C-alpha positions in Angstrom: 0.5 5.8 -3.3 2.2 4.9 -6.6 2.6 8.3 -8.2 3.8 6.9 -11.5 0.4 5.4 -12.3 -1.5 8.6 -11.7 1.2 10.7 -13.3 1.2 8.5 -16.4 -2.6 8.8 -16.9 -2.5 12.6 -16.5 0.4 12.8 -19.0 -1.5 10.6 -21.4 -4.7 12.6 -21.2 -2.8 15.9 -21.6 -0.9 14.6 -24.6 -4.1 13.6 -26.4 -6.0 16.7 -25.4 -3.3 19.2 -26.3 -2.6 17.2 -29.5 -6.3 17.5 -30.5 -6.2 21.3 -29.9 -3.0 21.7 -31.9 -4.6 19.8 -34.7 -7.6 22.1 -34.6 -10.0 19.6 -33.1 -12.5 20.9 -30.6 -12.4 19.1 -27.3 -16.1 19.0 -27.0 -16.1 16.4 -29.8 -15.1 14.0 -27.0 -18.5 14.4 -25.4 -20.0 11.5 -27.2 -22.1 9.3 -24.9 -22.6 6.6 -27.6 -18.9 6.2 -28.1 -18.3 5.9 -24.3 -21.1 3.4 -24.0 -19.7 1.2 -26.9 -16.1 1.3 -25.7 -16.4 1.2 -21.9 -19.4 -1.0 -21.5 -18.4 -3.1 -24.5 -15.0 -3.7 -22.9 -16.5 -4.5 -19.6 -18.9 -7.0 -21.3 -16.1 -8.7 -23.2 -13.9 -9.0 -20.2 -16.8 -10.4 -18.1 -17.4 -13.1 -20.7 -13.7 -14.0 -20.9 -13.0 -14.0 -17.1 -14.3 -16.3 -14.3 -16.3 -14.4 -11.7 -14.0 -15.5 -8.9 -11.2 -13.5 -10.7 -13.4 -10.6 -11.6 -14.3 -9.9 -8.0 -10.6 -9.0 -7.4 -10.8 -6.0 -9.8 -11.2 -3.4 -7.0 -8.2 -4.8 -5.2 -6.2 -4.7 -8.4 -6.8 -1.0 -8.9 -5.6 -0.6 -5.4 -2.4 -2.4 -6.2 -1.9 -0.3 -9.4 -2.4 3.0 -7.7 -1.2 2.1 -4.2 2.3 1.6 -2.8 4.0 -1.8 -2.4 2.9 -3.8 0.5 6.0 -6.0 0.7 9.6 -5.5 1.7 12.2 -4.2 -0.6 15.0 -6.6 -1.5 17.5 -4.7 0.8 15.1 -5.0 3.7 14.6 -8.7 3.1 18.3 -9.3 3.1 18.8 -7.3 6.3 16.1 -9.2 8.0 17.4 -12.6 6.9 20.9 -11.8 8.0 19.6 -10.7 11.4 17.9 -14.1 11.7 21.1 -15.9 10.6 23.1 -14.2 13.3 20.5 -15.0 15.9 20.4 -18.7 14.8 24.2 -18.9 14.8 24.5 -17.6 18.3 21.5 -19.1 20.1 20.2 -21.9 17.8 17.2 -22.1 15.5 14.6 -22.3 18.2 15.3 -18.7 19.2 13.6 -17.6 15.9 10.3 -19.0 17.1 9.8 -15.9 19.3 10.2 -13.7 16.3 7.5 -15.3 14.1 4.6 -13.5 15.7 6.4 -10.1 15.2 6.6 -10.5 11.4 3.8 -9.3 9.1 4.9 -11.0 5.9 3.0 -14.3 5.7 5.6 -15.9 3.4 8.4 -15.0 5.8 6.5 -16.3 8.8 5.6 -19.5 7.1 9.2 -20.1 6.1 10.4 -19.4 9.7 7.8 -21.7 11.1 9.0 -24.5 8.8 12.5 -23.7 9.8 11.9 -24.0 13.6 9.8 -27.1 13.0 12.9 -28.8 11.8 11.8 -29.4 8.2 14.6 -30.7 5.9 16.3 -28.0 3.8 15.3 -29.7 0.5 11.7 -30.0 1.6 11.7 -26.4 2.9 13.0 -25.1 -0.5 10.4 -27.2 -2.4 7.5 -26.0 -0.3 8.5 -22.3 -0.6 9.2 -22.6 -4.3 5.7 -24.1 -4.7 4.3 -21.1 -2.8 6.1 -18.7 -5.1 4.9 -20.5 -8.2 1.3 -20.5 -7.0 1.5 -16.7 -6.3 2.9 -16.1 -9.8 -0.1 -18.0 -11.3 -2.6 -16.0 -9.4 -1.0 -12.7 -10.3 -0.7 -13.7 -14.0 -4.5 -14.3 -14.1 -5.1 -10.9 -12.5 -2.9 -9.1 -15.0 -4.6 -10.9 -17.8 -7.9 -9.1 -17.0 -6.3 -5.8 -18.0 -4.4 -7.4 -21.0 -7.8 -8.6 -22.3 -9.4 -5.2 -21.9 -6.5 -3.6 -23.8 -7.0 -6.1 -26.6 -10.8 -5.7 -26.9 -11.0 -1.9 -26.5 -9.3 -0.9 -29.8 -11.4 -3.4 -31.8 -14.6 -2.1 -30.2 -13.4 1.4 -31.3 -13.4 0.2 -34.9 -16.9 -1.3 -34.3 -18.1 2.1 -32.9 -16.7 3.9 -35.9 -18.4 1.5 -38.3 -21.7 2.1 -36.5 -21.2 5.8 -36.7 -20.5 5.7 -40.4 -23.6 3.6 -41.0 -25.6 6.3 -39.3 -23.8 9.1 -41.2 -24.3 7.5 -44.6 -28.0 7.3 -43.9 -28.2 11.1 -44.0 -26.2 11.9 -47.1 -28.3 14.9 -48.1 -27.1 17.2 -45.4 -23.3 17.7 -46.1 -22.6 19.7 -42.9 -24.3 17.2 -40.7 -22.6 14.3 -42.6 -19.2 15.8 -41.7 -20.0 16.1 -38.0 -21.4 12.6 -38.0 -18.2 11.1 -39.5 -16.0 13.0 -37.0 -18.2 11.7 -34.2 -17.9 8.2 -35.6 -14.1 8.3 -35.3 -14.3 9.4 -31.6 -15.1 5.8 -30.8 -11.9 4.7 -32.5 -9.9 7.3 -30.6 -11.4 6.2 -27.3 -10.8 2.5 -28.0 -7.1 3.1 -28.9 -6.6 5.4 -26.0 -8.1 3.2 -23.3 -6.5 0.1 -24.7 -2.9 1.4 -25.1 -2.8 4.2 -22.5 -4.8 2.6 -19.7 -5.4 -1.1 -19.9 -2.2 -2.5 -21.3 0.1 -0.3 -19.2 -2.0 -1.3 -16.1 -1.4 -4.9 -17.0 2.3 -4.3 -17.3 2.4 -2.5 -14.0 0.8 -5.5 -12.3 3.4 -7.8 -14.0 6.2 -5.6 -12.9 5.0 -5.6 -9.3 4.7 -9.4 -9.4 8.4 -9.6 -10.5 9.4 -7.4 -7.6 7.5 -9.6 -5.2 8.9 -12.8 -6.6 12.4 -11.3 -6.2 11.8 -10.5 -2.5 10.3 -14.0 -1.9 13.2 -15.6 -3.6 15.6 -13.8 -1.4 13.6 -14.8 1.7 13.5 -18.5 0.5 17.2 -18.6 -0.3 18.0 -17.0 3.0 15.9 -19.3 5.1 17.2 -22.4 3.3 20.8 -21.1 3.9 20.0 -20.7 7.6 18.6 -24.2 7.7 21.8 -25.5 6.1 24.0 -23.7 8.7 25.5 -21.3 6.2 27.9 -18.7 7.5 26.1 -15.3 7.7 28.9 -13.6 5.7 28.7 -16.2 3.0 24.9 -15.9 3.1 25.1 -12.2 2.6 27.3 -12.6 -0.4 24.9 -15.0 -2.0 21.8 -12.9 -1.3 23.6 -9.7 -2.6 23.6 -11.3 -6.0 19.9 -10.5 -6.3 20.4 -6.7 -6.1 22.5 -4.2 -8.0 26.0 -3.0 -7.1 24.6 0.4 -6.0 22.0 -1.2 -3.8 24.7 -3.4 -2.2 26.6 -0.2 -1.2 23.6 1.2 0.6 22.6 -2.1 2.3 
């Protein structure tokens, strides 16, 4: 599980809740069904309009990615695996790698190894794997954009909710006490819109983008490593090249 996602939401909720108490605002003011309906359902409606259904159906899986752990190798693990394959290919030839393909769970790695043992030219191999990485980036960018859109729409819907609340409040001007409560309730919609937009949806979009960058890094290491093996690169030189993708501290532990 990705603890940072859950911890961030808890910290955000506590920050707003404690801040409200310190400002003298009662927490029961948040119990405003109309505000929740306008912000949550309004955001869902806006995102649904803006996003094709074939992308919306991935929303459950995306929450799993945000709150779940990474399903791909770390850069150090990718380098170690590539160097192991490089040593095997150097000692026994490329065809020995064919027996390892079925043992690997990473589809990008297995596809690269299959192209390698099939004797594909190194330039074609690099081109094919680069296209695979680019296609993945495009899919992931579309997924992250769902949350980016939600983060854009929610604060504006908060303003809409406040306006609607003020309209209702101004329709009952004769009761001063009730007017004050109605105005306070009207701004709850703005609070919810800003909170969900900038504490939930935009950060979730950025988390998905960050995970995409990590996966692209791992895939780039795999691609460079397989292409290096295809070109007969010395394992030590290959290690030096691949180590450029990780930090100096990570190199010491790999």
